[in-house]
Every structure is written in structure tokens, then in C-alpha cells.
N, CA, C and O of each residue as an XYZ file, in Angstrom:
528
protein
N      13.093     -4.926     -3.993
C      12.251     -6.067     -4.248
C      10.932     -5.954     -3.478
O       9.875     -6.313     -3.999
N      10.994     -5.458     -2.244
C       9.758     -5.320     -1.466
C       8.829     -4.293     -2.113
O       7.608     -4.452     -2.081
N       9.400     -3.248     -2.696
C       8.560     -2.266     -3.394
C       7.797     -2.922     -4.536
O       6.599     -2.694     -4.701
N       8.481     -3.724     -5.311
C       7.842     -4.415     -6.433
C       6.746     -5.355     -5.918
O       5.662     -5.423     -6.497
N       7.028     -6.069     -4.843
C       6.043     -7.004     -4.287
C       4.798     -6.267     -3.796
O       3.675     -6.697     -4.058
N       4.999     -5.156     -3.082
C       3.843     -4.387     -2.592
C       2.992     -3.887     -3.758
O       1.767     -4.002     -3.740
N       3.654     -3.335     -4.764
C       2.916     -2.806     -5.910
C       2.184     -3.922     -6.654
O       1.013     -3.771     -7.002
N       2.860     -5.025     -6.894
C       2.218     -6.141     -7.607
C       1.020     -6.682     -6.835
O      -0.033     -6.934     -7.421
N       1.173     -6.860     -5.525
C       0.062     -7.359     -4.716
C      -1.121     -6.398     -4.755
O      -2.268     -6.820     -4.899
N      -0.837     -5.107     -4.628
C      -1.919     -4.122     -4.679
C      -2.606     -4.101     -6.033
O      -3.831     -4.003     -6.112
N      -1.817     -4.192     -7.105
C      -2.414     -4.183     -8.440
C      -3.302     -5.409     -8.654
O      -4.380     -5.311     -9.240
N      -2.836     -6.562     -8.173
C      -3.662     -7.784     -8.310
C      -4.932     -7.687     -7.478
O      -6.011     -8.042     -7.953
N      -4.818     -7.209     -6.243
C      -6.008     -7.062     -5.395
C      -6.984     -6.054     -5.991
O      -8.195     -6.276     -6.005
N      -6.447     -4.958     -6.475
C      -7.293     -3.933     -7.086
C      -8.035     -4.503     -8.297
O      -9.243     -4.308     -8.432
N      -7.316     -5.204     -9.176
C      -7.948     -5.795    -10.367
C      -9.022     -6.800     -9.960
O     -10.096     -6.841    -10.560
N      -8.736     -7.606     -8.947
C      -9.727     -8.576     -8.473
C     -10.963     -7.863     -7.938
O     -12.085     -8.230     -8.285
N     -10.770     -6.855     -7.103
C     -11.915     -6.126     -6.534
C     -12.728     -5.441     -7.630
O     -13.957     -5.418     -7.574
N     -12.046     -4.888     -8.619
C     -12.762     -4.248     -9.729
C     -13.543     -5.280    -10.541
O     -14.670     -5.020    -10.961
N     -12.941     -6.448    -10.760
C     -13.650     -7.521    -11.465
C     -14.851     -8.008    -10.662
O     -15.912     -8.263    -11.231
N     -14.696     -8.137     -9.362
C     -15.812     -8.561     -8.507
C     -16.926     -7.521     -8.539
O     -18.104     -7.863     -8.640
N     -16.547     -6.262     -8.452
C     -17.534     -5.183     -8.466
C     -18.289     -5.134     -9.793
O     -19.490     -4.866     -9.820
N     -17.583     -5.393    -10.890
C     -18.200     -5.345    -12.226
C     -18.938     -6.634    -12.578
O     -19.572     -6.713    -13.630
N     -18.863     -7.642    -11.710
C     -19.543     -8.904    -11.976
C     -18.791     -9.832    -12.912
O     -19.336    -10.847    -13.345
N     -17.537     -9.498    -13.232
C     -16.738    -10.373    -14.098
C     -16.210    -11.591    -13.343
O     -15.830    -12.591    -13.952
N     -16.189    -11.501    -12.033
C     -15.783    -12.616    -11.180
C     -16.718    -12.650     -9.985
O     -17.383    -11.665     -9.664
N     -16.754    -13.793     -9.340
C     -17.616    -13.971     -8.178
C     -16.793    -14.461     -6.997
O     -15.725    -15.053     -7.156
N     -17.320    -14.197     -5.812
C     -16.658    -14.665     -4.598
C     -17.710    -15.215     -3.647
O     -18.592    -14.491     -3.185
N     -17.601    -16.520     -3.360
C     -18.462    -17.089     -2.330
C     -17.918    -16.610     -0.977
O     -16.859    -15.984     -0.929
N     -18.627    -16.894      0.115
C     -18.175    -16.395      1.424
C     -16.743    -16.807      1.793
O     -16.009    -16.016      2.387
N     -16.346    -18.017      1.452
C     -14.984    -18.458      1.780
C     -13.949    -17.660      0.988
O     -12.915    -17.267      1.528
N     -14.227    -17.426     -0.275
C     -13.282    -16.650     -1.089
C     -13.258    -15.194     -0.629
O     -12.188    -14.588     -0.582
N     -14.393    -14.631     -0.296
C     -14.444    -13.249      0.203
C     -13.626    -13.124      1.483
O     -12.912    -12.139      1.671
N     -13.725    -14.113      2.361
C     -12.931    -14.096      3.597
C     -11.443    -14.206      3.277
O     -10.625    -13.543      3.915
N     -11.083    -15.029      2.302
C      -9.682    -15.177      1.910
C      -9.152    -13.873      1.319
O      -8.019    -13.480      1.598
N      -9.955    -13.213      0.514
C      -9.552    -11.921     -0.060
C      -9.321    -10.910      1.065
O      -8.346    -10.159      1.039
N     -10.209    -10.897      2.038
C     -10.065     -9.971      3.173
C      -8.802    -10.273      3.975
O      -8.086     -9.353      4.370
N      -8.525    -11.547      4.217
C      -7.298    -11.914      4.959
C      -6.054    -11.500      4.192
O      -5.116    -10.954      4.774
N      -6.038    -11.754      2.893
C      -4.879    -11.391      2.093
C      -4.713     -9.871      2.043
O      -3.595     -9.360      2.107
N      -5.822     -9.163      1.930
C      -5.782     -7.702      1.934
C      -5.197     -7.205      3.254
O      -4.385     -6.280      3.263
N      -5.600     -7.806      4.351
C      -5.049     -7.448      5.669
C      -3.545     -7.705      5.708
O      -2.791     -6.881      6.224
N      -3.107     -8.828      5.173
C      -1.670     -9.142      5.146
C      -0.893     -8.109      4.331
O       0.181     -7.675      4.748
N      -1.420     -7.716      3.186
C      -0.757     -6.712      2.347
C      -0.704     -5.375      3.086
O       0.328     -4.703      3.081
N      -1.794     -4.993      3.710
C      -1.817     -3.732      4.467
C      -0.812     -3.774      5.621
O      -0.125     -2.785      5.877
N      -0.724     -4.894      6.308
C       0.233     -5.022      7.409
C       1.670     -4.910      6.899
O       2.509     -4.280      7.543
N       1.952     -5.512      5.758
C       3.301     -5.434      5.177
C       3.643     -4.001      4.786
O       4.762     -3.545      5.021
N       2.696     -3.294      4.197
C       2.930     -1.900      3.813
C       3.166     -1.048      5.051
O       4.086     -0.230      5.079
N       2.335     -1.235      6.080
C       2.503     -0.473      7.317
C       3.873     -0.745      7.943
O       4.570      0.187      8.345
N       4.249     -1.999      8.023
C       5.546     -2.359      8.602
C       6.684     -1.728      7.799
O       7.640     -1.203      8.371
N       6.576     -1.781      6.496
C       7.630     -1.241      5.633
C       7.792      0.266      5.838
O       8.905      0.743      6.059
N       6.699      1.011      5.768
C       6.848      2.466      5.881
C       7.216      2.881      7.295
O       7.902      3.887      7.477
N       6.779      2.135      8.297
C       7.178      2.438      9.672
C       8.674      2.189      9.854
O       9.358      2.973     10.512
N       9.176      1.117      9.284
C      10.617      0.830      9.352
C      11.422      1.913      8.634
O      12.488      2.314      9.101
N      10.912      2.375      7.514
C      11.608      3.470      6.830
C      11.668      4.702      7.722
O      12.726      5.312      7.876
N      10.533      5.069      8.309
C      10.484      6.263      9.161
C      11.393      6.142     10.386
O      12.080      7.095     10.756
N      11.389      4.979     11.002
C      12.100      4.817     12.268
C      13.556      4.387     12.122
O      14.373      4.670     12.998
N      13.890      3.710     11.028
C      15.239      3.162     10.882
C      15.971      3.748      9.675
O      17.057      4.310      9.815
N      15.382      3.616      8.511
C      16.082      3.962      7.269
C      16.264      5.471      7.125
O      17.375      5.927      6.853
N      15.194      6.259      7.303
C      15.310      7.707      7.118
C      16.350      8.323      8.045
O      17.166      9.119      7.582
N      16.357      7.990      9.328
C      17.391      8.575     10.186
C      18.816      8.245      9.738
O      19.704      9.093      9.832
N      19.040      7.042      9.259
C      20.372      6.675      8.770
C      20.735      7.512      7.543
O      21.849      8.025      7.437
N      19.790      7.640      6.627
C      20.040      8.430      5.417
C      20.278      9.892      5.778
O      21.193     10.524      5.249
N      19.463     10.426      6.670
C      19.631     11.826      7.062
C      20.978     12.074      7.730
O      21.611     13.101      7.486
N      21.423     11.137      8.573
C      22.733     11.283      9.212
C      23.860     11.203      8.194
O      24.855     11.920      8.297
N      23.697     10.337      7.225
C      24.748     10.122      6.231
C      24.757     11.169      5.127
O      25.822     11.643      4.730
N      23.589     11.532      4.633
C      23.511     12.409      3.463
C      23.291     13.871      3.811
O      23.566     14.753      2.998
N      22.801     14.129      5.001
C      22.576     15.506      5.419
C      21.677     16.260      4.473
O      20.580     15.808      4.146
N      22.149     17.420      4.031
C      21.349     18.305      3.176
C      21.184     17.791      1.755
O      20.440     18.382      0.973
N      21.860     16.706      1.403
C      21.758     16.166      0.039
C      20.398     15.556     -0.244
O      20.060     15.298     -1.399
N      19.619     15.324      0.797
C      18.307     14.718      0.595
C      17.302     15.335      1.571
O      17.610     15.566      2.741
N      16.097     15.595      1.065
C      14.996     16.083      1.892
C      13.903     15.024      1.865
O      13.324     14.749      0.814
N      13.625     14.440      3.005
C      12.668     13.332      3.094
C      11.278     13.783      3.526
O      10.409     12.950      3.783
N      11.062     15.083      3.606
C       9.781     15.601      4.104
C       8.594     15.081      3.300
O       7.625     14.588      3.878
N       8.659     15.185      1.978
C       7.537     14.742      1.143
C       7.261     13.249      1.319
O       6.108     12.822      1.372
N       8.329     12.469      1.410
C       8.155     11.022      1.562
C       7.546     10.696      2.924
O       6.702      9.806      3.031
N       7.968     11.407      3.954
C       7.386     11.193      5.282
C       5.929     11.624      5.317
O       5.104     10.988      5.972
N       5.611     12.714      4.605
C       4.210     13.152      4.525
C       3.347     12.081      3.863
O       2.222     11.829      4.295
N       3.880     11.448      2.808
C       3.147     10.343      2.173
C       2.881      9.238      3.183
O       1.787      8.673      3.216
N       3.871      8.929      4.004
C       3.707      7.873      5.001
C       2.578      8.215      5.973
O       1.826      7.329      6.378
N       2.452      9.478      6.349
C       1.375      9.848      7.272
C       0.003      9.740      6.611
O      -1.002      9.566      7.299
N      -0.046      9.842      5.288
C      -1.305      9.649      4.559
C      -1.675      8.172      4.457
O      -2.845      7.825      4.297
N      -0.669      7.311      4.551
C      -0.908      5.880      4.349
C      -1.758      5.249      5.445
O      -2.663      4.471      5.140
N      -1.495      5.558      6.702
C      -2.198      4.862      7.784
C      -3.718      4.991      7.710
O      -4.408      3.980      7.839
N      -4.276      6.203      7.505
C      -5.740      6.268      7.377
C      -6.261      5.517      6.147
O      -7.340      4.927      6.179
N      -5.479      5.549      5.065
C      -5.890      4.838      3.857
C      -5.813      3.325      4.060
O      -6.687      2.589      3.603
N      -4.775      2.869      4.739
C      -4.688      1.437      5.071
C      -5.860      1.023      5.955
O      -6.420     -0.059      5.776
N      -6.229      1.869      6.898
C      -7.378      1.567      7.764
C      -8.654      1.463      6.942
O      -9.476      0.576      7.173
N      -8.819      2.363      5.989
C     -10.005      2.319      5.120
C     -10.040      1.025      4.317
O     -11.087      0.389      4.207
N      -8.901      0.636      3.758
C      -8.840     -0.610      2.985
C      -9.209     -1.787      3.876
O      -9.970     -2.662      3.463
N      -8.682     -1.819      5.085
C      -8.980     -2.921      6.013
C     -10.479     -2.992      6.332
O     -11.067     -4.074      6.334
N     -11.084     -1.845      6.597
C     -12.514     -1.800      6.925
C     -13.349     -2.276      5.742
O     -14.286     -3.055      5.914
N     -13.009     -1.808      4.541
C     -13.790     -2.211      3.374
C     -13.584     -3.688      3.051
O     -14.501     -4.347      2.560
N     -12.394     -4.210      3.320
C     -12.148     -5.642      3.093
C     -12.976     -6.478      4.058
O     -13.537     -7.501      3.667
N     -13.058     -6.054      5.311
C     -13.874     -6.785      6.277
C     -15.358     -6.703      5.932
O     -16.095     -7.675      6.094
N     -15.785     -5.550      5.461
C     -17.185     -5.405      5.032
C     -17.473     -6.322      3.854
O     -18.534     -6.943      3.791
N     -16.535     -6.407      2.924
C     -16.696     -7.309      1.783
C     -16.789     -8.751      2.268
O     -17.639     -9.508      1.799
N     -15.927     -9.136      3.196
C     -15.959    -10.499      3.741
C     -17.278    -10.775      4.459
O     -17.736    -11.916      4.518
N     -17.877     -9.727      4.998
C     -19.150     -9.867      5.701
C     -20.366     -9.845      4.781
O     -21.504     -9.842      5.249
N     -20.125     -9.830      3.486
C     -21.242     -9.887      2.550
C     -21.504     -8.592      1.807
O     -22.432     -8.512      1.002
N     -20.695     -7.577      2.070
C     -20.864     -6.303      1.366
C     -20.360     -6.392     -0.064
O     -19.684     -7.346     -0.448
N     -20.700     -5.385     -0.834
C     -20.242     -5.337     -2.218
C     -18.759     -5.027     -2.314
O     -18.128     -4.609     -1.343
N     -18.220     -5.238     -3.493
C     -16.791     -5.030     -3.713
C     -16.470     -3.612     -4.168
O     -15.296     -3.270     -4.312
N     -17.466     -2.790     -4.396
C     -17.234     -1.438     -4.904
C     -16.388     -0.577     -3.984
O     -15.454      0.086     -4.434
N     -16.711     -0.582     -2.694
C     -15.935      0.217     -1.748
C     -14.509     -0.309     -1.625
O     -13.562      0.469     -1.510
N     -14.362     -1.623     -1.651
C     -13.027     -2.211     -1.585
C     -12.223     -1.830     -2.827
O     -11.052     -1.466     -2.717
N     -12.833     -1.909     -3.986
C     -12.147     -1.539     -5.226
C     -11.713     -0.074     -5.185
O     -10.595      0.251     -5.583
N     -12.581      0.802     -4.709
C     -12.248      2.230     -4.643
C     -11.109      2.477     -3.656
O     -10.197      3.251     -3.947
N     -11.152      1.838     -2.511
C     -10.093      2.024     -1.509
C      -8.762      1.470     -2.015
O      -7.715      2.089     -1.819
N      -8.801      0.319     -2.658
C      -7.565     -0.258     -3.211
C      -7.018      0.594     -4.353
O      -5.803      0.694     -4.526
N      -7.897      1.202     -5.124
C      -7.459      2.093     -6.203
C      -6.695      3.277     -5.609
O      -5.609      3.616     -6.078
N      -7.257      3.898     -4.588
C      -6.598      5.037     -3.951
C      -5.254      4.627     -3.357
O      -4.259      5.335     -3.515
N      -5.227      3.489     -2.676
C      -3.994      3.023     -2.050
C      -2.943      2.684     -3.095
O      -1.783      3.069     -2.950
N      -3.324      1.979     -4.128
C      -2.336      1.589     -5.130
C      -1.788      2.809     -5.875
O      -0.609      2.839     -6.228
N      -2.630      3.805     -6.116
C      -2.149      5.019     -6.772
C      -1.162      5.773     -5.890
O      -0.138      6.253     -6.375
N      -1.463      5.879     -4.598
C      -0.544      6.552     -3.678
C       0.772      5.783     -3.565
O       1.848      6.379     -3.602
N       0.684      4.471     -3.428
C       1.893      3.652     -3.310
C       2.727      3.746     -4.587
O       3.949      3.877     -4.513
N       2.092      3.680     -5.746
C       2.831      3.789     -7.008
C       3.597      5.111     -7.083
O       4.794      5.130     -7.371
N       2.897      6.209     -6.821
C       3.543      7.522     -6.860
C       4.672      7.618     -5.842
O       5.768      8.088     -6.147
N       4.384      7.164     -4.633
C       5.355      7.256     -3.541
C       6.620      6.455     -3.846
O       7.732      6.954     -3.674
N       6.451      5.242     -4.288
C       7.615      4.390     -4.548
C       8.437      4.940     -5.712
O       9.667      4.934     -5.656
N       7.782      5.405     -6.745
C       8.525      5.989     -7.865
C       9.348      7.184     -7.400
O      10.520      7.308     -7.756
N       8.746      8.054     -6.613
C       9.457      9.223     -6.084
C      10.584      8.798     -5.150
O      11.701      9.307     -5.236
N      10.281      7.870     -4.269
C      11.283      7.408     -3.304
C      12.489      6.804     -4.009
O      13.629      7.113     -3.661
N      12.255      5.964     -4.977
C      13.370      5.316     -5.665
C      14.189      6.315     -6.476
O      15.411      6.192     -6.561
N      13.523      7.304     -7.071
C      14.254      8.326     -7.839
C      15.106      9.208     -6.937
O      16.206      9.611     -7.317
N      14.608      9.506     -5.754
C      15.324     10.422     -4.863
C      16.286      9.726     -3.923
O      17.364     10.255     -3.648
N      15.925      8.554     -3.424
C      16.717      7.905     -2.382
C      17.799      7.000     -2.950
O      18.925      7.008     -2.453
N      17.493      6.235     -3.959
C      18.488      5.273     -4.475
C      19.787      5.947     -4.894
O      20.854      5.427     -4.567
N      19.757      7.085     -5.607
C      21.027      7.729     -5.951
C      21.846      8.141     -4.717
O      23.075      8.074     -4.739
N      21.173      8.563     -3.658
C      21.861      8.969     -2.428
C      22.498      7.753     -1.770
O      23.623      7.826     -1.276
N      21.785      6.644     -1.764
C      22.309      5.408     -1.161
C      23.490      4.887     -1.957
O      24.461      4.389     -1.386
N      23.410      5.002     -3.262
C      24.461      4.447     -4.125
C      25.761      5.252     -4.090
O      26.816      4.729     -4.450
N      25.700      6.520     -3.658
C      26.933      7.319     -3.638
C      27.647      7.248     -2.329
O      28.697      7.868     -2.164
């Protein structure tokens, strides 16, 4: 369920930023600040989730499943996330400070694409191991 929530939130934020960048929607300073706060909350949730996987979930799976699962690729994705989350946070704050939405839209696009790929791979590889 958390995977679905993260993806849905990112897709909505990305669509909003793209609409703002294209001029299909507008954001006064209060709305821009709200978008930045919500973006920060989503980034914090993603960071917490992948950190918990690395520190808690992966070790349990590795102890239980052993050679039946290789988590290297998924862990590598997690290491790519932190710099991308930082970029999203910086661009969201710049947007709240009066900057354009283009950089935010681009950063959210990159993040949502990585998260989509990562979650699809994770669920295909990990869920069967957990279920057995």
C-alpha cells in the first residue's frame, strides 16, 4: 500500500508541476509554499521507506531467503534516491521562493520514473520470496 501511495503522490506532484510549468495552472505564493511543503513530506516518506528497507527489511529477507534473492540492484537504486530526493527538495524550495516550475517538474519526472521502475522490480522479485 505504501508503494502505491508513494507512486500516486509523485505522479500527482509531477502532473501539477508540469501543468504549472506549461501555464495550464497557476500558483500564488501561498500555493507554491504548500506545494513545496507537500513535496518535502513526500520526499521524507520515500527516504524513510527506503532506509527502513535497507536497515530492517533487506537483512531479514537475506537471512531468511539466502541465495534465493539478490538485493544488490535494489540497494543500488536506493543509493541513487538520496541525491535525487535532495534535488527535488531544492527545486521545490526554489519554486516556493518564486522560481519557475520547470526545474521542479524535471526533478519530479526523474524521481517518479526511478520510483516506478524500482517498485515494479522490487515487487516482482521480493513479493514471491516473502510469500513462500
